[in-house]
C-alpha positions in Angstrom: 3.5 -22.5 -2.1 3.1 -22.8 -5.8 6.0 -21.6 -8.0 3.7 -21.4 -11.0 1.4 -18.9 -9.2 3.8 -17.0 -6.9 6.7 -14.8 -7.8 10.0 -15.1 -5.8 9.0 -12.4 -3.4 5.8 -14.2 -2.6 7.7 -17.5 -2.1 9.8 -15.7 0.6 6.7 -13.8 1.8 8.2 -10.4 1.5 7.4 -7.2 -0.5 8.9 -6.7 -3.9 10.7 -3.6 -2.6 12.3 -5.5 0.3 15.9 -4.5 1.2 18.7 -7.0 0.8 18.7 -7.4 4.6 15.0 -8.2 4.6 15.5 -10.8 1.8 18.3 -12.4 3.8 16.2 -12.5 6.9 13.2 -14.0 5.1 15.3 -16.6 3.4 16.9 -17.8 6.7 13.5 -17.8 8.4 11.8 -19.8 5.6 14.7 -22.3 5.2 14.7 -23.0 9.0 10.9 -23.2 9.1 10.7 -26.0 6.5 13.9 -27.9 7.3 14.2 -31.2 9.1 14.2 -30.4 12.8 11.8 -27.5 12.7 8.2 -27.1 11.7 8.3 -30.3 9.8 8.2 -32.1 13.1 5.1 -30.2 14.3 3.1 -29.4 11.2 1.0 -31.6 9.0 3.3 -31.4 6.0 5.0 -34.5 4.6 8.8 -34.6 4.1 8.2 -34.5 0.3 6.0 -31.4 0.7 8.6 -29.7 2.8 11.3 -30.6 0.4 9.3 -29.1 -2.5 8.8 -25.8 -0.6 12.5 -25.7 0.3 13.4 -26.1 -3.4 11.2 -23.1 -4.2 12.8 -21.1 -1.4 16.3 -21.9 -2.6 15.4 -21.0 -6.2 13.9 -17.7 -5.1 16.9 -16.7 -3.0 19.3 -17.8 -5.7 17.8 -15.0 -7.8 16.6 -12.1 -5.7 19.3 -12.7 -3.1 21.9 -11.4 -5.6 21.7 -7.8 -6.8 22.6 -8.4 -10.5 20.2 -11.4 -10.9 17.6 -9.5 -9.0 17.8 -6.4 -11.2 17.2 -8.6 -14.3 14.4 -10.5 -12.6 12.7 -7.3 -11.5 13.1 -5.8 -15.0 11.4 -8.8 -16.6 8.7 -8.8 -14.0 8.1 -5.1 -14.0 9.1 -4.5 -10.4 10.4 -1.0 -9.5 13.2 -1.1 -6.9 13.9 2.6 -6.5 13.8 2.8 -2.7 17.3 1.4 -1.8 20.8 0.7 -3.0 20.7 -2.3 -5.3 24.5 -2.4 -5.3 24.6 -3.5 -1.7 25.9 -7.0 -1.4 24.5 -9.3 1.3 26.7 -12.2 2.5 25.3 -15.6 1.8 24.5 -18.0 4.7 27.7 -19.9 3.9 29.7 -16.7 4.1 27.9 -15.8 7.3 28.9 -19.1 8.9 32.5 -18.7 7.6 32.7 -15.2 9.2 31.5 -16.7 12.5 34.1 -19.5 12.4 37.0 -17.2 11.5 35.8 -14.3 13.7 36.2 -12.0 10.7 36.8 -8.3 11.3 33.7 -7.6 9.3 31.5 -7.3 12.4 28.5 -5.9 10.5 28.2 -9.1 8.4 28.7 -11.2 11.5 26.1 -9.4 13.6 23.6 -9.3 10.7 23.8 -13.1 10.2 23.6 -13.7 13.9 20.4 -11.7 14.1 19.0 -13.9 11.3 19.7 -16.9 13.4 17.9 -15.4 16.3 14.9 -14.6 14.2 14.9 -18.2 12.8 14.9 -19.5 16.4 12.0 -17.2 17.2 10.2 -18.6 14.2 10.8 -22.1 15.4 9.5 -21.3 18.8 6.4 -19.8 17.3 5.8 -23.0 15.3 6.3 -25.2 18.4 3.8 -23.1 20.3 1.3 -23.4 17.4 1.6 -27.1 16.9 2.6 -28.2 20.4 0.3 -29.9 22.9 -0.2 -28.9 26.5 -1.9 -31.5 28.7 -1.5 -33.3 32.0 0.0 -36.7 31.2 -1.8 -39.7 32.6 0.5 -42.7 32.8 -2.3 -45.3 32.7 -4.0 -43.7 29.7 -0.6 -43.4 28.0 -0.1 -47.2 28.4 -3.6 -47.8 27.1 -2.8 -45.7 24.0 0.5 -47.5 23.5 -1.0 -50.9 23.7 -4.0 -50.1 21.5 -4.5 -52.4 18.5 -7.8 -51.0 17.2 -8.1 -47.3 16.9 -11.8 -46.5 16.8 -13.4 -43.1 16.3 -14.6 -43.2 19.9 -11.0 -43.9 21.2 -9.5 -41.2 19.0 -12.0 -38.7 20.4 -11.0 -39.7 23.9 -7.4 -39.1 23.0 -8.1 -35.8 21.4 -10.0 -34.6 24.5 -7.3 -36.0 26.8 -4.7 -33.9 24.9 -6.8 -30.8 25.1 -7.2 -30.3 21.3 -10.6 -28.7 20.5 -12.5 -29.7 17.4 -11.9 -26.2 16.1 -8.1 -26.5 16.5 -8.1 -30.0 15.0 -10.0 -28.7 12.0 -7.5 -25.7 11.7 -4.4 -27.9 11.9 -5.6 -30.7 9.7 -7.5 -28.5 7.2 -10.3 -31.0 7.4 -13.9 -29.8 7.9 -15.5 -30.3 11.4 -18.3 -32.2 9.7 -15.9 -34.9 8.5 -13.9 -34.9 11.7 -17.1 -35.4 13.7 -18.2 -38.2 11.4 -14.8 -39.8 11.8 -15.1 -39.7 15.6 -18.7 -40.8 15.6 -17.9 -43.6 13.1 -20.6 -42.3 10.8 -19.6 -44.0 7.5 -22.5 -42.4 5.7 -21.0 -38.9 6.1 -17.4 -39.9 5.2 -15.9 -40.0 1.7 -14.1 -42.9 0.0 -11.7 -45.0 2.0 -8.6 -43.4 0.5 -9.7 -40.0 1.9 -10.7 -41.5 5.2 -7.2 -42.9 5.6 -5.7 -39.5 4.8 -8.0 -37.8 7.4 -7.0 -40.2 10.1 -3.3 -39.9 9.2 -3.5 -36.1 9.6 -5.6 -36.5 12.8 -3.0 -38.8 14.3 -0.1 -36.5 13.5 -1.8 -33.6 15.3 -2.1 -35.8 18.4 1.5 -36.9 18.1 0.4 -40.5 17.5 2.1 -42.8 15.0 0.0 -42.3 11.9 1.4 -45.4 10.2 -0.2 -47.4 12.9 -3.3 -45.4 13.6 -4.5 -44.8 10.0 -4.4 -48.5 8.9 -6.0 -49.6 12.1 -8.9 -47.2 11.8 -9.4 -48.1 8.2 -9.8 -51.8 9.1 -12.4 -50.8 11.6 -14.0 -48.5 9.1 -14.4 -51.3 6.6 -16.0 -53.5 9.3 -18.6 -50.8 10.0 -19.4 -50.4 6.3 -19.8 -54.2 5.8 -22.3 -54.3 8.7 -24.6 -51.8 7.0 
């Protein structure tokens, strides 16, 4: 997300005529999707990248999540909000938590916030399914991976195939072209870019396979330099 290019509705991935409830739902979903124990554990984004997105999410909600601020924002941006009651006041997440803890009589607010939590959980499960790995674990091969001190392209390919990650899926999740991924696995230095980019490629590749990228990337880079020096 780029705050310079996206308006606050784009940041929360909702329409500019979204209702207050829809804004609240979107905010909770987005916040849960990019916070510590959610998608960040399964996606390819770094903590700094997630924190940057979270900052944009909080900034967007701090404006369009409140009717008066939203009216002024919409006026300046030229948005027309004629389809619903702008005077409706949606409880903040903190208020929602407070209502749960105190068992407030305001059951509408309580139930609304509860539904947001459910939707957030659904979003988390969707992310886990998208980035999770399903394969039959082989104890011996797991030991081989754990004891490996030199991660070559050939060995990385073996791990990828063992964990049932197709080249197409690897390319989609890492956002690296199949040409470069194939060159990485085939150890074809002539088709790979500068070392700094190669390290980044292997770092992302390792994260997809749930390997320790801080071990795998430097190891592959040492091997990569050996190959280049031999040519």
